[in-house]
Each structure stands twice: as structure tokens, then as C-alpha cells.
C-alpha atoms as one frame of an Amber mdcrd trajectory, in Angstrom:
protein
   0.013  -0.007   0.011   1.479   3.297  -1.092   1.598   5.920   1.658   3.099
   9.310   2.256   2.590  10.538   5.793   3.529  14.091   6.787   4.274  15.253
  10.297   5.698  18.273  12.018   3.173  20.965  11.220   1.823  23.328  13.790
   1.462  26.835  15.088   4.496  29.055  15.274   5.149  32.816  15.724   6.762
  34.880  12.937  10.521  34.244  12.840  10.061  30.762  14.170  11.071  27.406
  12.693   9.435  24.098  11.871  10.663  20.907  10.356   8.235  18.878   8.293
   8.824  15.165   7.665   7.219  12.895   5.091   7.580   9.119   5.545   7.132
   7.085   2.395   6.161   3.380   2.156   4.863   0.933  -0.432   7.053   2.078
  -3.323  10.819   2.499  -4.078  11.149   6.045  -2.694  14.817   6.435  -3.628
  14.097   6.551  -7.383  11.342   9.096  -7.063  11.693  12.884  -7.320  10.464
  14.439  -4.074   8.521  17.678  -3.814   6.873  19.819  -1.174   3.788  21.847
  -2.172   1.613  24.237  -0.161  -1.837  25.652  -0.545  -3.110  28.666   1.368
  -6.828  29.415   1.671  -8.169  30.881  -1.514  -4.963  30.395  -3.398  -3.685
  27.835  -5.902  -1.326  25.104  -4.877   2.292  26.191  -5.098   5.517  24.153
  -5.535   7.700  25.116  -2.597  10.757  22.934  -3.141  11.981  19.850  -4.885
  14.919  17.475  -4.787  16.276  14.896  -7.164  16.682  11.195  -6.322  20.208
  11.380  -4.794  19.874  14.931  -3.511  22.110  16.237  -6.294  19.832  19.119
  -7.257  17.426  21.149  -5.148  15.262  24.090  -6.180  13.017  26.482  -4.336
  10.227  28.947  -4.943  11.541  32.509  -4.840   9.384  33.257  -1.827  11.148
  30.642   0.362  14.678  30.579  -1.070  17.219  31.113   1.689  14.745  30.233
   4.424  13.580  26.716   3.558  15.763  23.644   3.028  14.548  20.418   1.427
  16.359  17.191   2.071  15.844  13.469   1.907  17.135  10.303   3.511  16.636
   7.416   1.108  17.758   4.887   3.735  14.816   6.015   5.903  12.411   6.603
   2.968  11.803  10.089   4.288  11.881  13.605   2.950  12.150  16.756   5.023
  11.429  20.437   4.823  13.237  22.677   7.254  11.518  26.052   7.485  13.235
  28.928   9.148  12.350  32.591   9.661   8.728  31.760   9.026   6.352  34.555
   7.939   2.588  34.872   8.153   2.358  34.442   4.424   3.888  30.935   4.822
   0.607  29.836   6.467  -0.777  26.969   4.415  -1.421  23.251   4.193   1.898
  21.651   3.194   1.850  18.402   1.226   4.637  16.092   0.168   4.678  14.547
  -3.222   6.730  11.755  -4.876   6.863  11.492  -8.648   8.350   9.009 -11.079
   7.085   8.728 -14.666   3.316   8.538 -14.486   3.351   7.612 -10.783   2.391
  10.557  -8.696   1.796  10.057  -4.922   0.647  12.548  -2.380   0.492  12.861
   1.351  -2.582  14.024   3.233  -1.174  17.452   4.140  -0.148  19.108   7.355
  -1.240  22.566   8.504   1.372  25.229   9.138   0.108  28.409  10.807   2.419
  31.389  11.332   0.916  33.997  13.588   1.626  36.149  16.615
């Protein structure tokens, strides 16, 4: 059974940090491209960051570059998103995604709320 399970979301004041995790199972995670998306209320889903299979290349949305770091541990079948210096506009549901060819798997999403 294919599963992606996020954890680590929550409520944090501006300037704070959170680390999201996404545990994969049921498929060969190491060969899949890994992505983090977010969707804020009333807005379209946005690609936040992505990472290639062996972490050779990462890329980020301009709005998070320099503040967020994507990583993966293929031995643990897990991807991560370290979020620093969080801003209220980072408030959204964050979802992990794994993609390989026509296979496209999603987690259920985790809420991140940045507010004072």
C-alpha cells in the first residue's frame, strides 16, 4: 500500500522554525523525485521545493529561497522540509509529493500556521 505521511506541522510565531517530515512506504522512494507543495486558503497550490533522487539538485520557490531547506534520507524513505524565519504568508497546508514517470503520490497534508 502506497503511503506518504507528513508530520511536524503546527502553530509558530513569525520568525520561528518548523521541520516537516514525510515518511514514504509501499514504493521505491529512492528513485522518485520528491517535492513539497503548499496551498493557502483561496490560493492555488504552489510548488515550494523539490529534490532529485540522490539529493544532487534542489530548487526552491523565490518566496522561500534562503529560508527553507529540502532534504531526503533514502535509507529512511523520508523527505524533510526545514523552514526557518517563518512569515505569516507561509501559512498553508503543506503536502509532500513523490513522482516517477506517471506515478504521482501525495500525502494528506499538514497545517502550518504562522501567527503572533
